[in-house]
C-alpha positions in Angstrom: 35.6 -22.2 7.0 35.0 -19.6 4.4 31.7 -21.3 3.9 31.1 -21.6 7.4 31.8 -17.8 8.3 29.5 -16.8 5.0 26.9 -19.2 6.7 27.2 -17.4 10.0 26.9 -14.0 8.8 23.7 -15.1 6.3 22.5 -16.8 9.7 23.1 -13.5 11.6 21.8 -11.4 9.2 18.0 -12.9 8.4 16.6 -11.8 11.5 17.8 -8.2 11.0 15.8 -8.3 7.6 13.0 -10.2 9.1 11.6 -7.1 10.8 12.1 -5.3 7.4 11.0 -7.6 5.2 7.5 -7.4 7.0 7.3 -4.0 7.2 7.9 -3.7 3.1 5.1 -6.1 2.8 2.5 -4.6 5.1 3.6 -1.6 3.2 2.8 -2.6 -0.2 -1.2 -3.8 0.8 -1.4 -0.9 2.4 -0.6 0.7 -0.6 -2.9 -1.3 -3.0 -6.0 -0.5 -0.1 -5.6 2.7 0.0 -6.2 3.1 -4.4 -8.9 0.7 -3.7 -10.2 3.4 -0.5 -9.7 6.1 -3.4 -11.9 4.2 -5.7 -14.2 3.6 -3.7 -14.3 7.2 -2.1 -14.7 8.6 -6.4 -17.7 6.3 -6.1 -19.4 7.4 -3.3 -19.0 11.1 -4.9 -20.4 10.3 -8.7 -23.6 8.1 -6.8 -24.2 10.9 -4.2 -23.6 9.1 -1.8 -21.9 11.3 0.3 -24.5 12.1 2.8 -26.1 9.0 2.8 -24.8 8.0 6.6 -25.9 11.3 7.9 -23.5 10.9 11.0 -19.9 10.1 11.9 -18.2 8.0 12.7 -21.2 5.5 12.9 -23.8 5.0 10.3 -27.0 6.0 11.6 -25.5 5.1 15.1 -24.5 1.7 14.4 -21.6 0.2 13.1 -23.5 -2.0 10.4 -26.8 -0.5 9.7 -28.7 -3.3 7.8 -31.9 -1.9 8.3 -31.1 1.0 6.1 -29.0 -1.0 3.7 -29.1 0.0 0.6 -26.2 0.9 -2.7 -25.3 4.3 -1.5 -25.6 3.3 2.2 -22.9 0.5 1.3 -20.9 2.6 -0.3 -20.5 5.2 2.4 -20.6 3.1 5.0 -17.8 0.5 3.0 -15.6 3.3 2.7 -15.4 4.2 6.3 -14.5 0.7 6.8 -12.0 0.1 4.5 -10.7 3.6 5.8 -10.4 2.2 9.6 -8.7 -0.8 8.6 -5.9 1.0 7.0 -5.8 3.3 10.2 -5.3 0.2 12.1 -2.6 -1.3 9.7 -0.8 2.2 10.2 -0.8 2.0 13.9 0.6 -1.3 13.6 3.2 0.0 10.9 4.4 2.8 13.8 4.2 0.0 16.2 6.3 -2.4 14.0 9.0 0.9 12.8 9.3 2.1 16.5 10.0 -1.6 18.4 12.7 -2.4 15.8 14.2 0.8 14.9 17.4 -0.6 15.6 17.8 -3.1 13.0 16.0 -0.5 10.8 16.7 2.5 8.3 16.6 5.5 11.0 14.1 7.5 9.0 11.5 4.9 8.8 10.0 5.4 12.6 9.6 9.0 11.6 8.1 8.2 8.3 6.2 5.6 9.1 4.8 8.3 12.1 4.1 10.7 8.8 2.0 8.3 7.4 -0.4 8.0 10.8 -0.6 11.3 11.2 -1.8 11.6 7.4 -4.4 9.1 8.2 -5.6 10.8 10.9 -6.0 14.0 9.6 -7.4 12.5 6.5 -10.5 10.9 9.2 -10.9 14.1 10.4 -11.3 15.5 6.9 -13.3 12.5 6.1 -16.2 13.8 9.2 -15.8 17.4 8.1 -17.1 16.2 5.0 -20.5 14.9 6.3 -21.2 17.5 9.1 -20.1 20.3 6.4 -22.4 18.4 4.0 -19.9 17.7 1.7 -18.3 21.7 1.1 -16.1 21.3 -1.3 -12.9 22.4 0.0 -13.2 20.0 2.6 -14.0 17.0 -0.1 -10.9 18.6 -2.6 -8.7 18.7 0.7 -10.1 14.9 1.6 -8.8 13.5 -1.6 -5.3 15.6 -1.8 -4.3 14.4 1.7 -5.4 10.7 0.9 -3.3 11.4 -2.5 -0.1 12.2 0.0 -0.6 9.0 2.1 -0.5 7.0 -1.0 2.3 8.8 -2.5 4.5 8.5 1.2 3.2 4.6 1.3 5.2 4.8 -1.9 8.0 6.0 -1.3 8.7 3.4 1.9 7.9 0.5 0.0 9.6 1.9 -2.7 12.8 2.5 -0.4 12.6 -0.6 1.5 12.8 -2.8 -1.9 15.8 -4.2 -2.8 17.1 -3.1 -6.4 20.6 -2.2 -7.5 21.2 0.6 -10.0 23.3 0.9 -13.0 24.0 4.6 -12.5 23.3 5.6 -15.9 20.1 7.7 -14.9 21.4 10.9 -15.6 18.6 13.7 -15.6 16.0 11.2 -15.2 15.1 11.8 -11.4 14.2 15.4 -11.4 12.5 14.6 -14.9 10.2 12.2 -12.7 10.0 14.3 -9.6 8.8 17.3 -11.3 5.9 14.6 -14.1 5.0 13.5 -9.8 5.0 16.6 -9.0 2.5 18.4 -11.7 0.2 15.5 -11.9 -0.4 15.4 -7.9 -1.3 19.0 -8.9 -3.5 18.2 -11.9 -5.1 15.4 -9.6 -6.3 18.7 -7.2 -7.7 20.2 -9.6 -9.6 17.5 -10.7 -10.8 16.8 -7.6 -11.9 20.5 -7.5 -13.7 19.9 -10.7 -15.4 17.3 -9.2 -16.0 18.2 -5.9 -18.0 21.6 -7.0 -19.9 19.8 -10.1 -17.7 22.5 -12.5 -18.7 20.5 -15.5 -22.2 20.1 -15.0 -22.6 23.8 -13.8 -20.6 24.7 -16.7 -22.6 22.7 -19.0 -26.0 23.9 -17.7 -25.4 27.8 -17.1 -22.5 28.8 -18.0 -21.3 28.4 -14.1 -17.5 27.6 -13.0 -16.0 27.1 -16.9 -13.3 28.9 -15.3 -12.6 25.7 -12.7 -13.6 24.0 -15.3 -11.3 24.7 -18.2 -8.3 24.8 -15.3 -8.1 21.2 -15.4 -8.6 20.8 -19.2 -5.6 23.4 -20.1 -3.5 22.0 -16.9 -3.1 18.1 -18.3 -0.4 20.4 -20.8 2.2 20.3 -18.2 1.5 16.9 -16.8 1.4 15.5 -20.1 4.7 17.1 -21.5 6.7 16.4 -18.4 5.9 12.4 -18.6 6.0 11.9 -22.1 9.8 13.5 -21.5 10.3 11.0 -19.1 8.6 8.4 -21.4 11.3 10.0 -24.8 14.5 10.3 -22.1 13.9 7.0 -20.7 13.9 5.3 -24.5 17.2 7.4 -25.2 19.2 6.4 -22.0 21.3 3.6 -22.9 21.8 0.7 -20.4 19.1 1.9 -18.3 17.9 -0.4 -15.4 14.7 -2.8 -16.9 12.7 -1.8 -14.0 13.0 1.9 -14.8 12.5 1.2 -18.3 9.4 -0.4 -18.0 7.8 2.1 -15.1 8.0 4.3 -18.1 6.4 2.3 -20.8 4.0 1.9 -17.8 3.6 5.8 -17.0 3.0 6.8 -20.7 0.2 4.3 -21.3 -1.4 5.0 -18.1 -1.4 9.0 -19.2 -2.5 8.3 -22.8 -5.5 6.5 -21.4 -6.0 8.8 -18.9 -6.3 11.4 -21.5 -8.6 9.2 -23.3 -10.7 8.3 -20.5 -11.1 12.5 -19.7 -12.6 12.7 -23.1 -14.6 10.2 -22.9 -16.1 11.8 -19.2 -16.3 14.5 -20.7 -18.3 14.3 -24.0 -20.2 12.3 -22.0 -20.5 14.2 -19.3 -20.1 12.5 -16.6 -23.0 10.3 -17.1 -21.6 6.9 -17.0 -20.6 7.0 -13.4 -18.2 4.4 -13.8 -16.2 6.2 -16.2 -15.5 8.4 -14.1 -14.5 6.4 -11.7 -12.2 4.6 -13.3 -10.1 8.4 -14.9 -9.6 9.1 -11.6 -8.5 5.7 -10.4 -5.9 5.9 -13.5 -4.7 8.7 -12.2 -3.4 7.7 -9.2 -2.0 4.9 -10.8 -0.5 7.0 -12.8 0.9 9.1 -9.8 1.5 6.2 -8.0 4.0 4.7 -10.9 5.8 8.3 -11.1 7.0 8.2 -7.6 8.3 4.4 -7.6 10.4 5.8 -10.8 11.2 9.0 -8.9 12.3 7.1 -6.1 14.1 4.2 -7.8 15.5 6.7 -9.6 17.3 9.0 -7.0 18.8 5.6 -5.5 20.5 4.9 -8.5 21.9 8.3 -9.2 22.7 8.1 -5.2 23.7 5.0 -5.9 26.0 5.9 -8.3 27.7 8.8 -7.1 28.9 7.1 -3.7 30.7 4.4 -5.7 32.2 7.1 -7.7 33.1 8.9 -4.5 34.4 6.2 -3.1 36.6 4.9 -5.8 37.8 8.1 -6.2 39.2 8.1 -2.1 40.3 4.5 -2.9 42.7 5.8 -5.9 43.6 8.4 -4.5 44.4 6.5 -1.1 46.4 4.2 -3.1 48.5 7.2 -4.9 49.5 8.5 -1.4 50.7 5.0 -0.8 52.4 4.8 -3.4 54.6 7.8 -3.1 55.0 7.0 0.1 56.4 3.6 -0.3 59.0 5.5 -3.3 
């Protein structure tokens, strides 16, 4: 009889889980596509292809500019194509979230709507980068919004992923959040250096060296925060294996990112693929820290909820025992 009841419960729960699973898979695909989009955007910038398509949203007035197609035009055109596909996916995400809102977490439709707003705003900034001839503040905001959209998707995907914490995270969620914010700000500084070509100008005529050195010395706070996260993760007993693995990955990505930054600096940005990889690894590091922070916060709040429930249960039991006595 009990087995029959459990089977009926599983059948009832399965349809409720199906929309959430579908949305989670869609969000993770969008995360990968967004990471690729940012890498292509970086390649477009370092290859001087930002104005390869002189108009927007079309390219030479066509959906596919076959006559004008060369490597630079292809980069800019493919960048727009990937962005358009992500925009369509964001619309699908909002539609699914609101359609199945009764069987989903209450925050999900609003979070997906916010993600759609970001990608629309990102598209507007993308158009302005062309019409305003790559104005540095718009280019910087363009990347900053892309990273914020990427972060939003990661938060949604991680929050929807099944996870059972161990309740041993301690202060790790706050260290993870600090490292995440600092890495994001450092990425914005890097975008500013790239959009103003500060490294080239500093080497050529000692102009914009302040901008360049702000990015170099700005590396210290996020490095310290990320290393502190790795160190605390090693010293935290019974930490969830996923969190420990994510902390180790963050440490490895940090070392790789520093090495790439030094190589990029030494080579004066002359090796374009190296610059693209440098930005892509930075975005991957940010994403890893976001996932760690969300999971550790779930671990922390889940443990507190369990402790509160246990305390209430114990108190109720003692009250009942006193009443019986």
